[in-house]
KOLMIMAR-851811 format. One record per residue (C-alpha): x, y, z; residue in one letter. Coordinates in steps of 0.25 Angstrom, whole numbers, padded with zeros to 4 digits, always signed. Example, Ala and Ser with C-alpha at 12.3 -4.5 7.8 and 13.67 -1.06 7.14 Angstrom:
<pavexs>
+0049-0018+0031A;+0055-0004+0029S;
</pavexs>
This chain:
<pavexs>
+0710+0211+0520M;+0699+0221+0517T;+0695+0236+0519T;+0688+0240+0530A;+0674+0237+0524T;+0675+0232+0512Q;+0682+0220+0505L;+0688+0222+0491K;+0693+0213+0480R;+0709+0212+0486E;+0701+0207+0500D;+0695+0195+0493L;+0701+0183+0488W;+0702+0175+0475S;+0694+0163+0473L;+0707+0155+0474E;+0711+0160+0488Q;+0697+0159+0494Y;+0697+0144+0492S;+0709+0143+0499E;+0704+0154+0509K;+0690+0150+0510R;+0690+0139+0521A;+0698+0148+0531D;+0689+0161+0527F;+0677+0154+0529R;+0681+0149+0543Q;+0684+0163+0547Q;+0672+0170+0542V;+0663+0160+0548L;+0670+0161+0561A;+0671+0176+0560H;+0655+0176+0556K;+0651+0169+0570K;+0651+0183+0576N;+0644+0190+0565R;+0630+0184+0564N;+0620+0187+0571V;+0606+0178+0575M;+0595+0187+0578L;+0584+0178+0581G;+0583+0165+0574D;+0581+0169+0559H;+0589+0181+0558V;+0605+0180+0556L;+0613+0192+0555L;+0626+0190+0547M;+0635+0202+0549F;+0645+0204+0538E;+0658+0210+0539D;+0673+0209+0531L;+0675+0196+0533Q;+0661+0191+0531T;+0660+0197+0517I;+0673+0195+0513H;+0670+0180+0515Y;+0656+0182+0507Q;+0663+0188+0496I;+0674+0177+0494Q;+0662+0166+0496E;+0654+0173+0484M;+0666+0175+0475L;+0670+0160+0478R;+0656+0155+0476I;+0654+0164+0463E;+0668+0161+0458K;+0670+0176+0457V;+0684+0182+0453F;+0683+0193+0443E;+0685+0205+0449S;+0670+0211+0447A;+0664+0199+0453G;+0672+0201+0465I;+0670+0215+0466Q;+0654+0212+0464D;+0655+0203+0477E;+0663+0214+0484L;+0652+0224+0481D;+0641+0216+0485A;+0647+0213+0497Y;+0657+0223+0503N;+0642+0231+0507P;+0642+0220+0519L;+0653+0226+0526I;+0652+0234+0537P;+0659+0246+0537D;+0661+0250+0550G;+0648+0256+0554E;+0639+0246+0553N;+0635+0229+0554W;+0632+0222+0541K;+0625+0209+0541C;+0617+0200+0534T;+0603+0194+0539M;+0597+0182+0536L;+0583+0178+0539I;+0584+0163+0543Q;+0572+0153+0543Y;+0574+0138+0538Q;+0560+0136+0535D;+0557+0144+0519V;+0544+0146+0521E;+0547+0152+0535E;+0557+0160+0530R;+0548+0165+0520K;+0537+0169+0530A;+0548+0175+0540K;+0554+0184+0528L;+0540+0190+0527Q;+0537+0192+0541E;+0552+0199+0544L;+0551+0208+0532K;+0559+0221+0534D;+0567+0213+0547I;+0580+0217+0540E;+0578+0233+0543S;+0574+0228+0558L;+0588+0222+0562I;+0595+0231+0571W;+0609+0232+0580V;+0608+0241+0591Q;+0621+0244+0601A;+0617+0246+0615E;+0612+0258+0618G;+0611+0262+0603C;+0599+0263+0593D;+0595+0251+0585K;+0604+0250+0570I;+0593+0244+0561F;+0600+0237+0549A;+0600+0242+0536I;+0596+0232+0527A;+0598+0226+0512D;+0606+0240+0507E;+0611+0233+0494D;+0597+0227+0490M;+0583+0225+0495D;+0582+0212+0502R;+0566+0211+0505A;+0553+0215+0499N;+0539+0219+0503D;+0537+0206+0506D;+0547+0199+0515K;+0563+0201+0519T;+0574+0195+0514S;+0580+0183+0522A;+0594+0189+0521V;+0598+0204+0522H;+0610+0212+0522F;+0609+0224+0535M;+0619+0235+0538R;+0618+0241+0553F;+0623+0256+0552Q;+0628+0259+0566F;+0627+0274+0570D;+0639+0279+0578P;+0633+0278+0593E;+0630+0262+0591S;+0642+0260+0583L;+0650+0265+0595S;+0641+0258+0605A;+0644+0244+0598A;+0660+0247+0596K;+0659+0251+0610G;+0655+0238+0615G;+0639+0239+0616A;+0630+0227+0615N;+0625+0227+0600V;+0609+0221+0599S;+0604+0216+0586I;+0589+0215+0582G;+0577+0213+0574C;+0565+0222+0576D;+0555+0216+0566H;+0543+0213+0573I;+0544+0198+0567A;+0558+0196+0572Y;+0561+0204+0584S;+0575+0200+0589K;+0586+0207+0597Q;+0599+0201+0603L;+0614+0208+0607V;+0624+0204+0598L;+0635+0193+0604S;+0649+0199+0609P;+0655+0191+0598N;+0645+0197+0587V;+0647+0211+0592L;+0662+0211+0592Q;+0662+0205+0577S;+0653+0215+0573L;+0658+0227+0580I;+0672+0225+0571G;+0662+0229+0560D;+0665+0243+0566F;+0679+0243+0564A;
</pavexs>
């Protein structure tokens, strides 16, 4: 279906084909995502992307926007392909979630710069801090955004440790949102697949 780290036009289904496959594909992707979502505390959700999640995202965008022209399809590929891990990193979408609108507004001010203070750490190795929003700034001088795109670039030592079975923790060093947890075996196994 795909090359190692990028989707091409020939990997995608036409709108008609996708309408036939969508229900089954959606169920596959939802099951797949269960082992790729990490709740860090009560308000930060990290959704780790890969070839399958991005394939689904592109197909959904093409469907919603009724895109069938090659230029439009290429635009979607260009927008989403950078979110696919390349074998030495993990990539994720971070959502900061507060139900109450006023509380969310206040917290996005309080949590300014949180996107640069999220980290992963293989046991015995240094923390790897997220590289956030490489495509565009999503924060400003007053507040952070509720959505960020992040890359965790593994050094050789951390990569080797994670592949070799070391526990991997994930956390946040923001003074207003200090959190840490060890990734569950199911999540870690799914994410280790991104190094293939």
